[in-house]
MARKOLBA-863226 format. One record per residue: x, y, z of N, C-alpha, C in turn; residue in one letter. Coordinates in Angstrom, 3 decimals. Layout:
[[X; Y; Z]; [X; Y; Z]; [X; Y; Z]; A]
...
***
This chain:
[[-52.596; 180.639; 34.949]; [-51.270; 181.182; 34.885]; [-50.286; 180.061; 34.565]; M]
[[-49.439; 180.290; 33.605]; [-48.469; 179.264; 33.245]; [-47.165; 179.484; 34.009]; S]
[[-46.422; 178.390; 34.185]; [-45.113; 178.472; 34.813]; [-44.101; 177.758; 33.922]; I]
[[-42.868; 178.201; 33.994]; [-41.791; 177.552; 33.261]; [-40.987; 176.708; 34.239]; L]
[[-40.594; 175.518; 33.778]; [-39.767; 174.652; 34.607]; [-38.895; 173.764; 33.747]; M]
[[-37.800; 173.348; 34.318]; [-36.915; 172.397; 33.655]; [-37.477; 170.990; 33.849]; R]
[[-37.328; 170.144; 32.842]; [-37.818; 168.769; 32.952]; [-37.138; 168.039; 34.104]; A]
[[-35.852; 168.323; 34.344]; [-35.153; 167.608; 35.422]; [-35.720; 167.955; 36.796]; R]
[[-36.437; 169.079; 36.905]; [-37.080; 169.426; 38.174]; [-38.244; 168.493; 38.481]; E]
[[-38.798; 167.877; 37.455]; [-39.937; 166.976; 37.626]; [-39.457; 165.564; 37.949]; I]
[[-38.311; 165.186; 37.413]; [-37.761; 163.859; 37.647]; [-37.546; 163.639; 39.142]; T]
[[-38.035; 162.514; 39.639]; [-37.905; 162.190; 41.054]; [-39.076; 162.643; 41.909]; G]
[[-39.967; 163.460; 41.353]; [-41.133; 163.907; 42.136]; [-42.055; 162.717; 42.394]; R]
[[-42.677; 162.691; 43.571]; [-43.638; 161.625; 43.839]; [-44.912; 161.816; 43.014]; P]
[[-45.545; 160.716; 42.698]; [-46.860; 160.715; 42.058]; [-47.849; 160.372; 43.167]; V]
[[-48.742; 161.327; 43.484]; [-49.629; 161.216; 44.635]; [-51.080; 161.180; 44.168]; V]
[[-51.864; 160.277; 44.789]; [-53.290; 160.188; 44.444]; [-54.077; 161.234; 45.224]; T]
[[-55.040; 161.849; 44.569]; [-55.890; 162.832; 45.231]; [-56.920; 162.168; 46.143]; L]
[[-57.334; 160.938; 45.809]; [-58.375; 160.281; 46.602]; [-57.860; 159.759; 47.948]; D]
[[-56.604; 159.289; 48.016]; [-56.092; 158.721; 49.270]; [-54.812; 159.406; 49.762]; T]
[[-54.276; 160.337; 49.006]; [-53.021; 161.029; 49.329]; [-51.842; 160.067; 49.452]; A]
[[-51.929; 158.933; 48.781]; [-50.855; 157.934; 48.798]; [-49.876; 158.230; 47.667]; E]
[[-48.570; 158.135; 47.946]; [-47.626; 158.272; 46.847]; [-47.394; 156.880; 46.268]; D]
[[-47.757; 156.746; 45.005]; [-47.794; 155.432; 44.357]; [-46.622; 155.191; 43.417]; V]
[[-45.857; 156.229; 43.129]; [-44.722; 156.082; 42.214]; [-43.906; 157.360; 42.291]; A]
[[-42.819; 157.386; 41.546]; [-42.083; 158.631; 41.356]; [-41.730; 158.747; 39.878]; E]
[[-41.586; 159.964; 39.402]; [-41.292; 160.216; 37.996]; [-39.858; 159.788; 37.696]; V]
[[-39.732; 158.923; 36.704]; [-38.404; 158.494; 36.248]; [-37.925; 159.400; 35.123]; K]
[[-38.741; 159.528; 34.079]; [-38.397; 160.345; 32.919]; [-39.613; 161.110; 32.435]; D]
[[-39.352; 162.264; 31.852]; [-40.380; 163.078; 31.219]; [-40.357; 162.722; 29.736]; V]
[[-41.512; 162.409; 29.171]; [-41.604; 161.983; 27.776]; [-42.362; 163.035; 26.992]; V]
[[-41.759; 163.504; 25.886]; [-42.479; 164.465; 25.067]; [-42.429; 164.070; 23.605]; F]
[[-43.396; 164.610; 22.855]; [-43.530; 164.347; 21.427]; [-42.825; 165.463; 20.667]; D]
[[-41.864; 165.100; 19.838]; [-41.103; 166.100; 19.091]; [-41.967; 166.860; 18.093]; H]
[[-42.829; 166.148; 17.398]; [-43.610; 166.782; 16.332]; [-44.518; 167.889; 16.853]; A]
[[-45.133; 167.675; 18.013]; [-46.054; 168.676; 18.557]; [-45.439; 169.500; 19.679]; S]
[[-44.214; 169.163; 20.095]; [-43.507; 169.856; 21.182]; [-44.342; 169.889; 22.457]; A]
[[-45.016; 168.767; 22.769]; [-45.829; 168.683; 23.978]; [-45.357; 167.546; 24.865]; T]
[[-45.562; 167.718; 26.156]; [-45.290; 166.654; 27.109]; [-46.418; 165.647; 26.988]; L]
[[-46.084; 164.373; 26.826]; [-47.126; 163.357; 26.674]; [-47.246; 162.445; 27.882]; V]
[[-46.273; 162.483; 28.791]; [-46.399; 161.671; 29.994]; [-45.080; 161.425; 30.688]; G]
[[-45.119; 160.430; 31.572]; [-43.957; 160.118; 32.393]; [-43.741; 158.618; 32.467]; F]
[[-42.484; 158.196; 32.458]; [-42.163; 156.839; 32.866]; [-41.946; 156.905; 34.368]; T]
[[-42.070; 155.753; 35.041]; [-42.136; 155.764; 36.498]; [-41.164; 154.783; 37.151]; L]
[[-40.811; 155.100; 38.384]; [-40.076; 154.205; 39.276]; [-40.956; 153.913; 40.476]; N]
[[-40.702; 152.762; 41.107]; [-41.340; 152.499; 42.397]; [-40.731; 153.458; 43.417]; R]
[[-41.480; 153.779; 44.440]; [-41.001; 154.672; 45.502]; [-40.021; 153.929; 46.393]; R]
[[-39.174; 154.675; 47.040]; [-38.259; 154.085; 48.003]; [-36.817; 154.180; 47.565]; G]
[[-35.948; 153.862; 48.512]; [-34.506; 153.981; 48.297]; [-34.030; 153.134; 47.118]; F]
[[-34.542; 151.947; 46.980]; [-34.126; 151.061; 45.886]; [-35.228; 150.929; 44.841]; L]
[[-35.957; 152.005; 44.618]; [-37.061; 151.976; 43.658]; [-36.598; 151.543; 42.283]; G]
[[-37.308; 150.606; 41.718]; [-36.955; 150.089; 40.394]; [-37.965; 150.577; 39.362]; S]
[[-37.602; 150.518; 38.079]; [-38.531; 150.971; 37.038]; [-39.840; 150.179; 37.053]; P]
[[-40.917; 150.883; 36.784]; [-42.239; 150.255; 36.712]; [-42.626; 150.039; 35.260]; M]
[[-43.445; 149.025; 35.013]; [-43.988; 148.794; 33.673]; [-45.061; 149.833; 33.359]; K]
[[-45.773; 150.259; 34.391]; [-46.830; 151.243; 34.207]; [-46.221; 152.605; 33.868]; E]
[[-46.967; 153.367; 33.106]; [-46.576; 154.734; 32.764]; [-47.724; 155.658; 33.163]; V]
[[-47.465; 156.952; 33.077]; [-48.498; 157.933; 33.390]; [-48.637; 158.900; 32.219]; L]
[[-49.652; 158.694; 31.365]; [-49.880; 159.648; 30.276]; [-50.323; 161.010; 30.839]; P]
[[-49.943; 162.081; 30.180]; [-50.306; 163.425; 30.620]; [-51.816; 163.572; 30.744]; W]
[[-52.571; 162.898; 29.894]; [-54.031; 163.002; 29.924]; [-54.623; 162.514; 31.245]; S]
[[-53.861; 161.760; 32.023]; [-54.350; 161.251; 33.313]; [-53.780; 162.023; 34.506]; R]
[[-53.045; 163.087; 34.257]; [-52.487; 163.905; 35.339]; [-53.549; 164.919; 35.763]; V]
[[-53.829; 164.958; 37.052]; [-54.787; 165.937; 37.570]; [-54.113; 167.295; 37.752]; A]
[[-52.866; 167.302; 38.230]; [-52.129; 168.550; 38.437]; [-50.644; 168.253; 38.565]; A]
[[-49.846; 169.228; 38.173]; [-48.404; 169.161; 38.353]; [-48.032; 170.298; 39.279]; L]
[[-47.719; 169.948; 40.514]; [-47.398; 170.957; 41.505]; [-45.905; 171.080; 41.730]; G]
[[-45.504; 172.002; 42.595]; [-44.076; 172.209; 42.842]; [-43.400; 171.046; 43.557]; P]
[[-44.203; 170.197; 44.229]; [-43.620; 169.093; 44.988]; [-44.061; 167.721; 44.541]; D]
[[-45.091; 167.626; 43.713]; [-45.612; 166.315; 43.335]; [-46.411; 166.405; 42.042]; A]
[[-46.599; 165.228; 41.434]; [-47.521; 165.056; 40.318]; [-48.762; 164.408; 40.912]; V]
[[-49.924; 165.028; 40.718]; [-51.151; 164.514; 41.310]; [-51.999; 163.804; 40.267]; M]
[[-52.564; 162.677; 40.701]; [-53.481; 161.909; 39.862]; [-54.746; 161.644; 40.671]; I]
[[-55.861; 161.359; 39.994]; [-57.119; 161.135; 40.705]; [-57.053; 159.902; 41.599]; D]
[[-56.493; 158.818; 41.087]; [-56.381; 157.573; 41.848]; [-55.333; 156.677; 41.217]; G]
[[-54.992; 155.604; 41.899]; [-53.947; 154.696; 41.424]; [-54.285; 154.102; 40.053]; A]
[[-55.559; 154.089; 39.703]; [-55.978; 153.570; 38.400]; [-55.477; 154.393; 37.223]; G]
[[-54.981; 155.596; 37.489]; [-54.444; 156.432; 36.416]; [-53.149; 155.859; 35.846]; A]
[[-52.447; 155.069; 36.649]; [-51.218; 154.432; 36.172]; [-51.591; 153.224; 35.337]; L]
[[-50.818; 152.927; 34.340]; [-51.106; 151.756; 33.516]; [-50.437; 151.885; 32.180]; G]
[[-51.124; 151.396; 31.176]; [-50.604; 151.492; 29.822]; [-50.729; 152.903; 29.305]; G]
[[-49.914; 153.215; 28.347]; [-49.941; 154.557; 27.777]; [-51.031; 154.711; 26.744]; G]
[[-51.324; 155.945; 26.425]; [-52.218; 156.220; 25.319]; [-51.381; 156.199; 24.037]; D]
[[-51.970; 156.445; 22.890]; [-51.243; 156.379; 21.623]; [-50.038; 157.296; 21.560]; G]
[[-50.188; 158.528; 22.020]; [-49.082; 159.491; 21.981]; [-47.935; 159.043; 22.868]; A]
[[-48.261; 158.510; 24.028]; [-47.235; 158.051; 24.971]; [-46.480; 156.857; 24.392]; M]
[[-47.207; 155.928; 23.804]; [-46.568; 154.742; 23.225]; [-45.664; 155.117; 22.060]; E]
[[-46.103; 156.052; 21.221]; [-45.270; 156.485; 20.096]; [-43.977; 157.137; 20.583]; D]
[[-44.080; 157.978; 21.606]; [-42.910; 158.707; 22.097]; [-41.933; 157.811; 22.839]; A]
[[-42.431; 156.844; 23.629]; [-41.526; 155.973; 24.378]; [-40.986; 154.851; 23.502]; T]
[[-41.626; 154.576; 22.398]; [-41.174; 153.499; 21.531]; [-40.021; 153.889; 20.630]; G]
[[-39.650; 155.146; 20.634]; [-38.568; 155.588; 19.758]; [-37.373; 156.038; 20.589]; S]
[[-36.202; 155.989; 19.988]; [-34.985; 156.424; 20.667]; [-34.734; 157.875; 20.285]; D]
[[-35.456; 158.792; 20.955]; [-35.359; 160.198; 20.577]; [-35.105; 161.072; 21.789]; R]
[[-34.219; 160.636; 22.661]; [-33.843; 161.435; 23.817]; [-33.001; 162.598; 23.335]; D]
[[-33.398; 163.819; 23.658]; [-32.659; 164.988; 23.181]; [-31.523; 165.396; 24.109]; V]
[[-31.490; 164.863; 25.326]; [-30.412; 165.219; 26.245]; [-29.092; 164.735; 25.626]; I]
[[-28.168; 165.665; 25.500]; [-26.877; 165.348; 24.887]; [-26.832; 165.610; 23.394]; G]
[[-27.984; 165.893; 22.787]; [-28.020; 166.147; 21.347]; [-27.319; 167.459; 21.012]; A]
[[-26.644; 167.472; 19.884]; [-26.008; 168.702; 19.398]; [-27.098; 169.641; 18.897]; A]
[[-26.931; 170.940; 19.150]; [-27.881; 171.948; 18.677]; [-27.212; 172.705; 17.538]; V]
[[-27.867; 172.694; 16.373]; [-27.363; 173.367; 15.173]; [-28.429; 174.314; 14.642]; M]
[[-27.994; 175.469; 14.150]; [-28.946; 176.357; 13.485]; [-29.129; 175.874; 12.058]; T]
[[-30.208; 176.322; 11.422]; [-30.448; 175.937; 10.035]; [-29.448; 176.593; 9.089]; D]
[[-28.605; 177.486; 9.610]; [-27.543; 178.067; 8.793]; [-26.204; 177.367; 9.026]; S]
[[-26.212; 176.312; 9.870]; [-25.011; 175.510; 10.058]; [-24.137; 175.868; 11.243]; G]
[[-24.596; 176.714; 12.146]; [-23.806; 177.084; 13.321]; [-24.102; 176.137; 14.476]; T]
[[-23.059; 175.567; 15.065]; [-23.216; 174.707; 16.242]; [-23.361; 175.597; 17.475]; A]
[[-24.381; 175.326; 18.301]; [-24.626; 176.146; 19.487]; [-24.217; 175.460; 20.785]; L]
[[-24.026; 174.161; 20.779]; [-23.681; 173.423; 21.984]; [-24.470; 172.139; 22.045]; G]
[[-24.709; 171.636; 23.248]; [-25.482; 170.400; 23.402]; [-26.565; 170.596; 24.463]; S]
[[-27.665; 169.878; 24.296]; [-28.839; 169.988; 25.169]; [-28.540; 169.329; 26.516]; V]
[[-28.787; 170.079; 27.598]; [-28.661; 169.517; 28.932]; [-30.007; 169.398; 29.643]; V]
[[-31.034; 170.111; 29.156]; [-32.365; 169.992; 29.745]; [-33.405; 170.566; 28.795]; D]
[[-34.654; 170.233; 29.075]; [-35.802; 170.698; 28.304]; [-36.574; 171.685; 29.168]; V]
[[-36.975; 172.824; 28.591]; [-37.747; 173.829; 29.320]; [-39.214; 173.677; 28.920]; I]
[[-40.061; 173.506; 29.926]; [-41.487; 173.287; 29.714]; [-42.299; 174.469; 30.219]; L]
[[-43.380; 174.760; 29.509]; [-44.386; 175.708; 29.994]; [-45.582; 174.867; 30.412]; E]
[[-45.955; 174.966; 31.673]; [-47.026; 174.146; 32.223]; [-48.191; 175.043; 32.592]; V]
[[-49.353; 174.689; 32.063]; [-50.605; 175.357; 32.401]; [-51.651; 174.259; 32.406]; E]
[[-52.641; 174.306; 31.522]; [-53.586; 173.202; 31.399]; [-52.897; 171.999; 30.759]; D]
[[-52.015; 172.257; 29.851]; [-51.187; 171.239; 29.231]; [-49.733; 171.562; 29.536]; G]
[[-48.858; 170.847; 28.912]; [-47.433; 171.126; 29.089]; [-46.784; 171.044; 27.719]; A]
[[-46.055; 172.098; 27.361]; [-45.409; 172.113; 26.050]; [-43.954; 172.520; 26.185]; R]
[[-43.164; 172.035; 25.261]; [-41.748; 172.374; 25.227]; [-41.616; 173.759; 24.613]; V]
[[-40.953; 174.676; 25.329]; [-40.760; 176.031; 24.815]; [-39.284; 176.371; 24.614]; V]
[[-38.407; 175.475; 25.072]; [-36.987; 175.754; 24.898]; [-36.103; 174.643; 25.408]; G]
[[-34.807; 174.883; 25.268]; [-33.812; 173.929; 25.732]; [-32.722; 174.660; 26.488]; F]
[[-32.196; 174.000; 27.495]; [-31.015; 174.501; 28.180]; [-29.817; 173.885; 27.467]; E]
[[-28.903; 174.741; 27.044]; [-27.785; 174.321; 26.203]; [-26.470; 174.644; 26.893]; V]
[[-25.554; 173.697; 26.835]; [-24.210; 173.889; 27.355]; [-23.277; 174.041; 26.173]; D]
[[-22.567; 175.118; 26.143]; [-21.618; 175.330; 25.057]; [-21.278; 176.794; 24.922]; G]
[[-20.068; 177.085; 24.588]; [-19.628; 178.474; 24.486]; [-19.971; 179.131; 23.158]; P]
[[-20.676; 178.417; 22.283]; [-20.873; 178.905; 20.933]; [-21.921; 179.993; 20.796]; E]
[[-22.693; 180.259; 21.857]; [-23.725; 181.290; 21.810]; [-23.216; 182.515; 22.545]; V]
[[-23.305; 183.662; 21.884]; [-22.875; 184.898; 22.534]; [-23.795; 185.197; 23.708]; E]
[[-23.211; 185.760; 24.767]; [-23.992; 186.058; 25.956]; [-23.485; 187.315; 26.626]; R]
[[-24.377; 187.949; 27.379]; [-24.008; 189.154; 28.117]; [-23.335; 188.809; 29.443]; D]
[[-23.781; 187.698; 30.037]; [-23.230; 187.285; 31.325]; [-22.520; 185.952; 31.170]; R]
[[-21.804; 185.551; 32.174]; [-21.036; 184.310; 32.088]; [-21.782; 183.155; 32.764]; S]
[[-22.965; 182.830; 32.295]; [-23.730; 181.709; 32.828]; [-23.126; 180.403; 32.320]; A]
[[-23.255; 179.359; 33.109]; [-22.711; 178.063; 32.719]; [-23.486; 177.475; 31.539]; A]
[[-24.796; 177.686; 31.520]; [-25.635; 177.194; 30.435]; [-26.529; 178.322; 29.955]; T]
[[-27.119; 178.122; 28.797]; [-28.009; 179.129; 28.211]; [-29.331; 178.496; 27.833]; L]
[[-30.377; 179.310; 27.777]; [-31.703; 178.859; 27.391]; [-32.005; 179.382; 26.001]; L]
[[-32.406; 178.481; 25.111]; [-32.783; 178.889; 23.759]; [-34.244; 178.526; 23.525]; I]
[[-35.027; 179.447; 22.965]; [-36.432; 179.150; 22.694]; [-36.585; 178.287; 21.445]; P]
[[-37.706; 177.581; 21.366]; [-38.031; 176.805; 20.165]; [-39.452; 177.124; 19.748]; V]
[[-39.752; 176.756; 18.519]; [-41.077; 176.966; 17.947]; [-42.011; 175.843; 18.399]; D]
[[-43.202; 175.794; 17.825]; [-44.195; 174.790; 18.186]; [-43.857; 173.392; 17.694]; D]
[[-42.897; 173.260; 16.821]; [-42.445; 171.943; 16.384]; [-40.935; 171.883; 16.561]; T]
[[-40.438; 170.690; 16.804]; [-39.016; 170.505; 17.054]; [-38.470; 169.540; 16.016]; I]
[[-37.407; 169.936; 15.341]; [-36.788; 169.074; 14.328]; [-35.598; 168.355; 14.941]; A]
[[-35.755; 167.053; 15.145]; [-34.681; 166.234; 15.682]; [-34.330; 165.195; 14.643]; V]
[[-33.053; 165.140; 14.294]; [-32.579; 164.175; 13.316]; [-31.408; 163.431; 13.930]; S]
[[-31.641; 162.181; 14.292]; [-30.583; 161.423; 14.942]; [-30.227; 162.064; 16.262]; G]
[[-29.018; 162.525; 16.412]; [-28.562; 163.159; 17.649]; [-28.385; 164.662; 17.484]; R]
[[-29.103; 165.269; 16.530]; [-28.976; 166.700; 16.282]; [-30.345; 167.368; 16.345]; T]
[[-30.393; 168.487; 17.043]; [-31.600; 169.303; 17.147]; [-31.385; 170.518; 16.263]; L]
[[-32.259; 170.734; 15.284]; [-32.152; 171.873; 14.367]; [-33.058; 173.001; 14.846]; M]
[[-32.493; 174.215; 14.892]; [-33.251; 175.393; 15.296]; [-33.015; 176.499; 14.273]; V]
[[-33.960; 177.440; 14.129]; [-33.739; 178.563; 13.215]; [-32.563; 179.427; 13.678]; P]
[[-31.844; 180.009; 12.747]; [-30.698; 180.861; 13.067]; [-31.127; 182.064; 13.918]; A]
[[-32.369; 182.504; 13.771]; [-32.871; 183.659; 14.535]; [-32.858; 183.420; 16.038]; A]
[[-32.738; 182.177; 16.471]; [-32.746; 181.860; 17.897]; [-31.617; 182.574; 18.641]; V]
[[-30.532; 182.871; 17.958]; [-29.374; 183.493; 18.608]; [-29.706; 184.862; 19.201]; R]
[[-30.721; 185.545; 18.659]; [-31.112; 186.864; 19.176]; [-31.985; 186.785; 20.434]; D]
[[-32.382; 185.575; 20.829]; [-33.337; 185.424; 21.932]; [-32.818; 184.530; 23.060]; F]
[[-31.529; 184.310; 23.092]; [-30.909; 183.479; 24.121]; [-31.013; 184.167; 25.478]; V]
[[-31.322; 183.396; 26.512]; [-31.417; 183.896; 27.890]; [-30.517; 183.049; 28.781]; Q]
[[-30.213; 183.566; 29.967]; [-29.406; 182.766; 30.881]; [-30.138; 182.425; 32.178]; D]
[[-31.431; 182.770; 32.280]; [-32.228; 182.324; 33.421]; [-33.696; 182.263; 33.022]; D]
[[-34.488; 181.578; 33.833]; [-35.910; 181.392; 33.521]; [-36.744; 182.651; 33.718]; L]
[[-36.254; 183.607; 34.483]; [-37.047; 184.792; 34.824]; [-37.576; 185.528; 33.594]; A]
[[-36.756; 185.766; 32.598]; [-37.199; 186.481; 31.406]; [-37.391; 185.593; 30.203]; G]
[[-37.341; 184.289; 30.419]; [-37.372; 183.382; 29.277]; [-38.735; 183.321; 28.595]; F]
[[-39.818; 183.448; 29.342]; [-41.157; 183.423; 28.740]; [-41.326; 184.532; 27.716]; G]
[[-40.847; 185.719; 28.037]; [-40.926; 186.846; 27.101]; [-40.049; 186.596; 25.878]; A]
[[-38.890; 185.968; 26.079]; [-38.002; 185.653; 24.949]; [-38.653; 184.643; 24.010]; A]
[[-39.353; 183.671; 24.574]; [-40.064; 182.680; 23.748]; [-41.132; 183.374; 22.913]; V]
[[-41.927; 184.242; 23.539]; [-42.983; 184.959; 22.819]; [-42.400; 185.836; 21.708]; D]
[[-41.315; 186.548; 22.007]; [-40.687; 187.419; 21.009]; [-40.094; 186.602; 19.861]; A]
[[-39.493; 185.472; 20.179]; [-38.921; 184.587; 19.158]; [-40.008; 184.077; 18.224]; F]
[[-41.116; 183.625; 18.792]; [-42.205; 183.090; 17.965]; [-42.850; 184.204; 17.121]; R]
[[-42.928; 185.404; 17.676]; [-43.458; 186.526; 16.901]; [-42.540; 186.826; 15.734]; A]
[[-41.225; 186.792; 15.947]; [-40.256; 187.022; 14.861]; [-40.413; 185.966; 13.773]; R]
[[-40.577; 184.716; 14.162]; [-40.751; 183.655; 13.172]; [-42.026; 183.862; 12.354]; L]
[[-43.085; 184.327; 13.004]; [-44.337; 184.604; 12.299]; [-44.166; 185.737; 11.298]; S]
[[-43.409; 186.777; 11.678]; [-43.150; 187.911; 10.789]; [-42.321; 187.483; 9.585]; E]
[[-41.356; 186.591; 9.820]; [-40.453; 186.152; 8.760]; [-41.077; 185.122; 7.835]; D]
[[-42.188; 184.497; 8.254]; [-42.816; 183.458; 7.439]; [-43.387; 184.070; 6.160]; A]
[[-43.255; 183.334; 5.048]; [-43.773; 183.872; 3.771]; [-45.278; 183.920; 3.723]; P]
***
């Protein structure tokens, strides 16, 4: 069963080993690959009140489970250098938080405040939480959720989305999974 969550919900979670139940780090940042729209790992902080950034990272391939309260790994040896995907994603300046969201027809929708992930066996980006009054809505939510396809087009500080996204905007996570599925089905129908 998959669950939807905001990336900021993962930030600050402890990283706990399954072999000793020791918390060895905490999640500093969630790192994802734009081209494949997948979560590739986490940068880390040391635990504690004055926890500082760690050189070690945690690639997604070494995560045993992502639970509601912690990220679980088999043992402390899972922390270390990144795999190729992790190194590529952390080596570039492609943070989408704060990026302007534009449709391919030129309409500005607002700016990204969070990334929406679907977590099951893997973790993939399925949408963004956007702040801005430019998207029509039924309710007066402070932010809106917009679905994305399997690839994400980021150019500088701008995230490009298909104009059809406007028909699938949601204001909470409860119905967002269905909106993502319907959006992707529409894109498949519209494809030549």
